[in-house]
C-alpha positions as CSV (number, residue, x, y, z in Angstrom):
1,M,56.8,-128.3,-165.1
2,P,58.0,-126.7,-161.9
3,L,55.8,-126.7,-158.9
4,S,54.7,-123.4,-157.5
5,L,55.5,-122.5,-153.9
6,D,52.8,-120.7,-152.0
7,I,54.2,-118.8,-149.0
8,S,51.9,-116.8,-146.7
9,F,52.7,-114.8,-143.6
10,A,50.3,-114.7,-140.6
11,P,50.0,-112.6,-137.5
12,L,51.9,-113.9,-134.5
13,S,48.6,-114.8,-132.8
14,T,47.7,-117.2,-135.5
15,V,47.3,-120.9,-134.6
16,P,50.1,-123.0,-136.1
17,E,49.3,-125.1,-139.2
18,A,50.2,-128.8,-139.8
19,T,53.6,-127.5,-141.0
20,S,54.9,-124.4,-139.4
21,V,58.0,-122.4,-139.8
22,V,59.7,-120.1,-137.2
23,L,62.8,-118.0,-137.4
24,A,65.8,-117.9,-135.1
25,V,68.6,-115.4,-135.0
26,A,72.2,-116.4,-134.2
27,G,73.0,-115.8,-130.6
28,D,76.1,-116.4,-128.4
29,G,76.2,-120.1,-129.0
30,T,72.5,-120.6,-128.8
31,P,69.6,-119.6,-131.1
32,G,67.8,-116.3,-130.4
33,W,64.1,-117.3,-130.2
34,G,61.4,-114.9,-131.0
35,E,58.1,-114.6,-129.1
36,V,56.4,-117.4,-131.0
37,A,59.4,-119.8,-130.9
38,K,59.6,-119.2,-127.1
39,A,56.0,-120.0,-126.7
40,L,56.3,-123.2,-128.9
41,D,59.4,-124.2,-126.9
42,A,57.5,-123.8,-123.6
43,A,54.4,-125.6,-124.9
44,S,56.6,-128.5,-126.2
45,K,58.4,-128.7,-122.8
46,G,61.7,-127.7,-124.4
47,A,61.6,-129.8,-127.6
48,L,62.7,-126.9,-129.7
49,S,65.7,-126.2,-127.5
50,A,66.6,-129.9,-127.3
51,G,66.4,-130.3,-131.0
52,A,68.6,-127.2,-131.5
53,R,71.2,-128.5,-129.1
54,A,71.2,-132.0,-130.7
55,A,71.7,-130.5,-134.1
56,D,74.2,-127.8,-133.0
57,F,71.8,-125.3,-134.4
58,I,72.5,-121.7,-133.3
59,G,70.4,-119.8,-135.8
60,K,73.1,-119.0,-138.4
61,A,71.8,-117.8,-141.8
62,K,70.9,-120.6,-144.2
63,A,70.8,-123.2,-141.4
64,A,67.6,-125.1,-140.5
65,I,66.3,-127.8,-138.3
66,E,63.1,-129.8,-138.7
67,L,61.2,-131.4,-135.8
68,L,58.8,-134.1,-136.7
69,A,55.6,-134.4,-134.6
70,P,57.0,-132.4,-131.7
71,A,55.4,-133.5,-128.4
72,H,52.6,-131.4,-127.0
73,L,52.3,-129.3,-130.2
74,D,49.4,-129.5,-132.7
75,V,51.8,-129.5,-135.7
76,R,53.2,-132.4,-137.7
77,R,56.4,-130.6,-138.7
78,L,58.1,-127.6,-137.2
79,I,60.8,-126.0,-139.2
80,V,63.2,-123.6,-137.6
81,L,65.1,-121.4,-140.1
82,G,68.3,-119.5,-139.1
83,A,68.1,-115.8,-139.9
84,G,71.7,-115.0,-139.0
85,A,72.8,-112.2,-136.7
């Protein structure tokens, strides 16, 4: 029996859950962070940017990175999905 997947969307002002997902668009060699991703990167003292650099992640479509227990964030997993250009 297949498991069902429950996806919900929340306003940008919503407090992140235990597992949170943010999108990034492909930039000129770096990911294009949205408002929430920028705030999470700042709160984590650059953990998002560091993880992206370590994984050569630039936000291409169908690409993703996962940060486990990022420092200074109240999430256990932060998934960044590439949304393309």
